[in-house]
C-alpha positions as CSV (number, residue, x, y, z in Angstrom):
1,M,29.1,-6.1,26.4
2,K,26.4,-8.8,27.0
3,P,23.4,-8.8,24.2
4,N,20.9,-8.4,27.3
5,H,22.7,-4.8,27.7
6,T,21.6,-3.7,24.3
7,L,17.9,-4.9,24.3
8,I,16.9,-1.5,25.6
9,P,18.5,0.7,22.8
10,V,17.6,-1.8,20.4
11,V,13.8,-1.4,21.2
12,L,13.8,2.4,21.0
13,L,15.8,2.9,18.1
14,M,13.6,0.7,16.5
15,V,10.8,2.5,18.2
16,I,12.2,5.9,16.9
17,C,12.6,4.8,13.6
18,A,9.3,3.3,12.6
19,F,8.1,6.9,13.6
20,A,10.3,8.3,11.3
21,R,7.7,6.8,8.9
22,L,5.7,9.7,9.7
23,I,7.9,12.6,8.6
24,P,7.1,13.2,5.1
25,H,9.3,11.6,2.7
26,I,9.9,10.5,-1.0
27,P,7.3,7.4,-1.8
28,N,9.0,4.0,-0.2
29,F,12.4,6.0,1.6
30,T,11.4,4.4,4.6
31,P,12.5,2.2,7.9
32,V,10.6,-0.6,7.6
33,E,12.9,-3.3,6.0
34,S,15.3,-1.9,7.9
35,L,13.5,-2.1,10.7
36,A,13.3,-6.0,9.9
37,I,16.7,-6.6,9.4
38,F,17.7,-4.9,13.0
39,G,15.3,-6.9,14.8
40,A,16.6,-10.3,12.9
41,A,20.0,-9.1,14.1
42,Y,19.5,-8.5,17.5
43,L,16.7,-9.7,19.1
44,Q,17.9,-12.6,20.6
45,K,14.3,-14.3,20.9
46,R,13.3,-14.5,17.5
47,Q,9.4,-14.5,17.9
48,W,10.4,-10.9,19.5
49,A,12.2,-10.4,16.0
50,Y,8.8,-11.0,13.7
51,I,6.2,-9.5,16.4
52,L,8.1,-6.1,16.7
53,P,8.6,-5.1,13.5
54,L,4.9,-5.9,12.6
55,L,3.8,-4.4,15.9
56,L,5.4,-1.3,14.7
57,L,4.7,-1.6,11.2
58,Y,0.9,-2.1,12.7
59,V,1.2,1.2,14.5
60,S,2.8,3.6,12.1
61,D,0.5,2.6,9.5
62,F,-2.2,2.8,11.0
63,I,-1.6,6.4,12.0
64,I,-0.6,6.9,8.3
65,N,-3.6,6.0,7.6
66,N,-5.5,7.9,9.5
67,T,-3.9,11.0,8.9
68,V,-1.9,11.7,5.5
69,A,-3.2,8.8,3.8
70,R,-7.0,9.2,5.1
71,S,-7.7,10.7,1.5
72,F,-6.8,6.5,0.0
73,F,-9.8,5.4,1.7
74,Q,-13.0,7.4,0.7
75,D,-15.0,4.5,0.2
76,Q,-14.4,3.8,4.2
77,E,-16.1,5.9,7.3
78,G,-14.2,6.1,10.6
79,I,-11.2,4.7,11.9
80,I,-8.6,2.4,9.4
81,W,-7.8,-0.1,11.0
82,F,-7.0,-2.1,8.5
83,S,-6.6,-2.2,5.0
84,T,-5.7,-5.3,2.4
85,Y,-2.4,-3.5,1.5
86,M,-1.2,-4.3,5.1
87,I,-1.4,-8.3,4.6
88,Y,1.6,-7.9,1.8
89,N,3.7,-5.2,4.0
90,A,3.3,-7.6,6.7
91,V,4.6,-10.7,4.9
92,A,7.0,-8.8,3.0
93,V,8.3,-7.7,6.4
94,G,8.0,-11.9,7.9
95,L,10.2,-12.6,5.0
96,I,12.9,-10.1,5.2
97,V,13.2,-11.6,9.3
98,L,13.4,-14.8,8.3
99,V,15.9,-14.1,5.5
100,S,18.0,-11.7,7.6
101,S,18.0,-13.9,10.5
102,N,19.9,-16.1,8.3
103,L,22.3,-13.9,6.5
104,L,22.9,-12.0,9.7
105,A,23.6,-15.1,11.7
106,K,27.1,-13.4,11.6
107,I,27.0,-9.4,11.5
108,N,29.4,-7.7,8.9
109,I,29.1,-5.7,6.4
110,K,29.3,-8.2,3.3
111,N,26.1,-10.3,5.6
112,L,24.8,-6.8,5.7
113,T,24.9,-5.8,2.4
114,F,23.4,-9.0,1.2
115,S,20.7,-8.8,3.8
116,V,19.9,-4.8,2.4
117,I,19.8,-5.9,-1.1
118,A,18.0,-9.3,-0.7
119,S,15.6,-7.4,1.6
120,S,14.6,-4.6,-0.9
121,V,14.2,-7.0,-3.5
122,I,11.6,-8.8,-1.5
123,F,9.8,-6.3,-0.8
124,F,9.3,-5.1,-4.3
125,I,8.1,-8.2,-5.4
126,I,5.7,-9.1,-2.3
127,T,4.2,-5.5,-2.2
128,N,3.9,-5.2,-6.5
129,F,2.2,-8.4,-6.2
130,G,-0.1,-7.2,-3.7
131,A,-1.0,-3.8,-5.7
132,W,-2.0,-6.4,-8.6
133,A,-3.8,-8.9,-6.6
134,D,-6.0,-6.3,-4.2
135,P,-9.4,-6.5,-5.4
136,K,-9.8,-2.6,-5.6
137,S,-6.2,-3.2,-8.1
138,I,-5.8,-0.7,-11.3
139,Y,-4.2,-3.6,-13.1
140,S,-5.7,-6.0,-15.1
141,N,-6.0,-9.6,-13.5
142,D,-3.9,-11.4,-15.7
143,I,-0.2,-11.7,-16.4
144,T,0.1,-8.4,-18.6
145,G,-1.7,-6.9,-15.7
146,L,0.9,-8.4,-13.4
147,M,4.2,-7.2,-14.9
148,S,2.0,-4.1,-15.1
149,S,2.1,-3.5,-11.6
150,F,5.9,-4.7,-11.1
151,T,7.0,-2.2,-14.1
152,A,5.3,0.4,-12.1
153,G,7.3,0.0,-9.2
154,I,10.5,-0.2,-10.8
155,P,10.5,3.7,-10.0
156,F,10.3,3.2,-6.1
157,F,12.5,0.1,-6.0
158,R,15.4,2.7,-5.8
159,A,14.1,4.5,-2.9
160,T,13.0,1.8,-1.3
161,L,17.1,0.4,-1.7
162,M,18.1,3.8,-0.8
163,G,15.9,4.1,2.4
164,N,17.0,0.1,3.6
165,I,21.0,1.6,3.4
166,L,20.3,4.7,5.0
167,F,18.0,3.6,7.2
168,T,20.3,0.5,8.3
169,I,23.6,2.4,8.6
170,I,21.7,4.6,11.1
171,L,20.0,2.1,13.4
172,F,23.1,-0.1,13.2
173,G,25.7,2.6,13.2
174,S,24.0,4.3,16.3
175,L,23.9,0.9,18.5
176,E,27.8,0.7,18.0
177,I,27.9,4.7,18.9
178,F,25.7,3.2,21.9
179,K,27.6,0.6,23.1
180,Y,31.0,2.2,22.5
181,L,30.0,5.1,24.7
182,A,28.7,2.5,27.3
183,I,32.2,0.8,27.6
184,K,33.8,4.0,27.9
185,Q,31.5,5.1,30.4
186,K,32.5,1.9,32.2
187,K,36.2,2.4,32.0
188,V,35.5,6.0,33.5
189,V,33.4,4.9,36.3
190,K,36.4,2.1,37.4
191,I,39.0,4.3,37.1
């Protein structure tokens, strides 16, 4: 199957997966990093490998910030269009796309495993640094505060890694099933 025949299913899977963030879940057990990995692997135009995951992240954050997480923004009135934590999430996603694009030049289990692990570590480092660097941070503005932020993030790393494993399997597996069914359908039509 030619790669351009997979564009619609790839985008559709990414959109569906992004909105899975709206389903109640344990903290950090989300498809955010998996979207970046999947986009890096299958979106042939590099700019879309960055744009689509970031756009989906923003839209899902916008919905979450104005519904279930609205209580975190008590000092702001009206619609929450942006919050500083979103910068760190976007930087992490951008780095994940960059790393995954290189790791997944050839898609196989080994490269996908490295990409999932690297993505989990990148997200952990960038977002916990952001939790410390935020002007409203609960952590002291020194190395002790930074280490406290990383220490506090350790329990969330496991959920991040497990979520990345599951959602990466779902995304890549769903696309393989789609490709298999599309090839099978073409064979049936030719008979």
